[in-house]
N, C-alpha and C positions, 0 to 999 in steps of 0.2 A: 503493499499499500503507499502509494507517494505522499511525502509529505506537504502539507499546504502549505506554499509560501505567503508569508506575510504582504498584506498590503500594504505598500508604502507611498507616497504622493507621486505622482509622476515623474517629478523634480522637487529636489529641496536646496533651492538655490540660496547662497548668504552672498549677498550681494551687497557689498560695503558701499559702493557707489550710489547703489538705489536707496539705501538705507538712509545715507547722509544728506541726500538730495531732498527726500522726502522729509525729514527731519528738519531741514533748513528752510523749505518752503512754508511747512507749518509754522515755524517759528516766527519765520519774518512777517508771514501775514497777521499773525496773533500779535505781533508786537506793534504793528500798524493799526490794529485794534481796540489798543488801548489809547492814553493820553498823549504817547510818545509823539504821535505826528503832529499833535498841536502845538507842543512844544519845542519839537524840533523838526521844523518841515523839510529842510535841506537834508536832513539825515533820512527823514522818511522817505522824500523822494528817492533817494539812493535805494532805499531798501526794496520800494516798490519797483524800481525798474529790475533788481537784481532777481526779485523772486519771479516778475515775467519771464526774464532771462531763463533762470532755472527750470521754471515749468516746461518752455519750448526745447530747452536742451534734452530733459528728462523724458518728455514726449519723444524726441527723434532716438534717443538712446533706447525707448523701451520697443518703438515700433522695428527695430532691426534685430530683437530676440526673439528666435524660434518663431518664424512666421507660421500661420497655418490660415488655411480658407477659411473659418471663422472668426480669427481675429481680425483679418481683411475686413471682412464684412462690417464686422461690429466698428472698426476703425474709420470705414467710411461713411457708416449712418452718422456716427457722434461726430467727425470734421465737418462734416455735411451742416450739421446744427451749427457749429460752431464758427464756421463761415458765414453762414445766413444771418446769424445772432451778432457776430463782430462788424460786419458790414452797417447794419441797422444800428445798434449802439454807438458804433465809433468808438468803443472802449471795451477793455479786456474786463471783464464784469466778474464777481464770484461765480455766476452760472457759468461763463465761458471756462475759467480756471477749474471748476469742479469737472466739467466734461473731460477736459484732457487729462486730469489727474486719473480719470475712471477709465482711460486706455493706459496711463503708463503705471500706475502702482500695483494694481492685479497682476500685469505682465512679468513684473519685476520681483515681487514680495509675493511668494506664492503659498501665503499664510492669513487667513483671516486676523487672528490672534498677534500676530507680528505685526500687520498694520496697524493694529489698534494700539498695540504697546508702544510702536514708533511714537505714534501720533498724541498719545497720553505724555511720553517723555517732553514731546516738543512743547507740547500747552502746560505743563508743569514749570518747565525751563522758565516761559514766559510769564509766568504768575510769580514766579520766584525773584526774577529780574526786574520787574514792573514795582513789586511791593518793596524790593531792597532799594532801585529807585528813588522811590516814594519816600520811605525811611531817612535815606539820606538828603532830600529836599530837592532834589533832580526833577522830581515829577510830584505832582500835587496828592494832599492825602485824602481830606474831606471836608463838607463843611458848608462849600459855595452852595447857594441858591438861586434859583432862577423862576420867574414866573412863569407857569405853562398857560398859555393863552386859552385850551380847551377845558382846564379844570380848574378847580378851587384850593389847591394845593401849593405849596411851594416845592418844585422837584429839586432834590439832592444831586448834585453833578460831581464826580470825580469821589473815587473812592479807591483809597492806595496807590494811585496812579493810573486806575481805570476811569474811563469818563464817565460811569454811572454804576451804582451799585447790582442794576440787573444784569450786567455784562460780567462782573465779578460772579455772580450767582449763576450764570447759564455756564462759564467756566467750570464750576465746581460741580453743576450737574453732569455736565458732558463727561467728568472724571469720572464721576460714580457712575455713570451708564458703561463707560470702559470697563472700571473694576469689577463691576455686574456681569456685564460678556464675559470677559475674562476668568471669572471665578466663581460663578453661580454655583457649579457642583461641588467644587472643593472647599469654597470658604465660606460657608453661609453664616457662621455666626458672626465673621469678622466683615460680612456686607450689610448684615442687619446693624451692628454698631456705627460703620462708617455712614449708613442711611441718617440713622439717627443724629449723631454729629453733624452733617452736614444739610440734613433738614434742619436743625435750630439755627446754624449757621445762616444758611438762608433766608429763615423767616426772623433773623434778629437785623439784618440787614435791608429787609422790605423788598427782597427780591421773590415775590409772591410766584411767579410763574414756575422760575426755577425752583423753588419750594414743592410746588405742586408736582412737577416733574419726579423727584424723588418719593415724593408720597404715593406717586401712581403706581412706579416701580412696587414699594412695599403691600402696596393693597390688591395689584396683580399677582405679585408672588405668593401673599397670604391665600387670595383665591384658588392660585392654581393647586397649592400644596407640593405633594412630591411626587404626583401623578406623571408619566410617561405623556408626550404629546400626542404619540399614535394611537392610546388607548381612548382618549377624548375624540369627538366628534367632528374630523377634520372640514367638513361641509360648515361647520360654524366656524371655525377659523378662518376659514377663507373668506366669510362676510366681511372679514377686515380689510379685504380689499375695496371696500365701498367707501371706508372712510374720508380719504381725501374728498372725495366726489361729493358727498354727503355735506363735509366741514364746509368747503368751497360754497355750495349752495346755500347753505344758513349763513354763511358771511355775507353773498349778495341779498339774501331776504332781510338780513338785520340793516344791511347798507340801505336798502330802500324804505326800510319801516322801522327807522330808529327813534322814531317819536311815538312809537307803539309800547304798551306796558312791559313787553318784553324786552326791546330796545331800550328803553328808560334803565330797565334792571339791570343787565348787561353795561351799560353806560357808566352807572353807578360803580360797579364792581370790578369793571376791566377798563378803567382808566377811559372813557369815553370812546372805544372801540368804534362802535355803530356810527357815530357822529364823523369821527376822524374816517371811516371807509367811505361815508355819502359824500363827504367833500371829496375825496379822491376820485370815486366813480364818477362824480359828476363833473370834474373840471378835465380828467384825463383819460381818454377812450381809450379802450384797450382794441389793440388789433393781433393780428395772427403774431408778427413779430414787432415789438415796440422800441423806439426810439427812448434814449433815457429822456424821462419828462423831466423840462427846466421849471422847478419849484422856486417861486418867488417867496423868500421869509425877510423881507427888508423892511418890514415895519408898514408899508404902504400898500403893497401886495401880497398880502400875506393867505397863507393857507391853514385851515384848523387843524392843530396839533404842532404848530411852529416847524413842519416841515416834517415830523417824526410818522411813519406811517409803519406801525406794527401790525403784524398778521401775517402770515408767509403767504399764503393762499393768494390774498389780494395784494400782497408785495410783490410776488412773482408774476401775476398778470399786467400789473400796472407797469412796472419796471421794464420786464422783458417780455410777456407776451403770452399767448396762448401756447405758444411752442414751447416756451419753458415750463408751464403748467403741465402740460402732458408729459414731459418730459420727468418733471418731477412726479408725477402720478407712477409713472413705470418704477422709477427708481423705488418710491415707498413699498410698493407692491412687490418689487423684486425682494427688498429685505424680508416681507411675510413671507416669499416664496421659499428662499433660502432657509427660513427657521423651520419651514414644515419640511424641508428636503432633509434637515439634518436633526429631525427633532428635538432643536434646539428652542427651549422656552425662553433662555435669555434674551436671545436674539428676538423672538417674537415679541415678548416685553419692550425690549427698546423699541420696536416698530413702533407698536403703539402709542408708546409714550411721545416719540418723534412726532409722528400723525397728530396727536392730540393737540401738543403742545405747540404746533405750527399753527392753529387756529387763531391764539392770540398775539404770537409774537413771531419775529421772522429769523431769530437765532438757528433754529434747527433746520434752515433750507441754505445754511453759508458752510460751505465745505470745511471752512478752516473752525467751526464751532461744532461739526458732527463729522465725525471719521464715517460712520455707518452708512452715508450716502454713497463714498466710495466703492461700496462693495458691489454696488450694480456691475462695475467692471470685469466681476466673475462670469459672466456672460459669455464671454470670451471661450468658454471653455465649456464642453461637454458635461453634462448632469453629473456622471461618475468622477470626472475629474474635481470640478468645483466642490464636490461633496469632500473629495480627500484635502482640498484645499482649506475648507472650514474645520475641519478635524484635526489637520495639521498643529499640534501644540506646541511644535519646536520655535 
């Protein structure tokens, strides 16, 4: 009787160049998302250009690695969307950068776990550097306030080098979801402890949506218990595919019914989102591919919300167009599909939380705040291969 050979990933590449490039891209973009760019604009411009060149070099490097028919088709489709979006927007948006990374990263780093780890290390590095610079006085700490045009409260800006406590909270929640994805099956006690600590931290700095993200992970985990996903009703799990469409429809309903009783209630609870959405969809028409809106916030020609558009589904449509929304819909659903293929509840939970958090905030559609979006790039491999790459723990 022949011995069964152990199933190994098709490849197990330790590509140091890819690791460094991916780490640096995330580090640079997350640093630009702090207050660093406001206080050091010249350095920020250099960082921005360096990031673009790194992404382009990384993409070209990845395109030359083990070319297959499936990879070629994926790259053609994605680069076509990139080209159309670039021509219309006139700039390299986070959406465009995300698409290029979905080609490059899964081609060169053949492990979902490793991708998440590198991203987490880069984001953690940014947080440490930003807080350190803030404590030294090179970046602001906190306490400054500005009047918000659409609400009756003073909004605190700057938080230990970040432009707002919400951004700091979103980073914490992303790091927690990465930790949860990596160690759900092996470190449940540590995960619960980390969740409680970070939940308290998010609540204490008034990062409500970030706190809700961590709370949802805990609730979904408690409901799920210790059951295997295959034992549950797969058809029920697949209903999750509808969530982005349902929430987008709900956003538009709220925007057009912002003075209804439900609209008023949500205005009070979620920082006037329906009123802001109403102002944006009224003033900025949505096209298949959008040019970036020119928003006037000079005090004379203002827009409700003072230029801040929170809510990822509306944001993608206003800023990048219907094509981007369709792409994100596919990306969100790909995470659900991969979780079902791999019996991976932690990934399924992350997908649910990502889709729900995208309703009130825009953080979860940005590649530099949500590593799980990049996983869609594993469609470059057939099902049997990508299952191995998701189960590759090395």
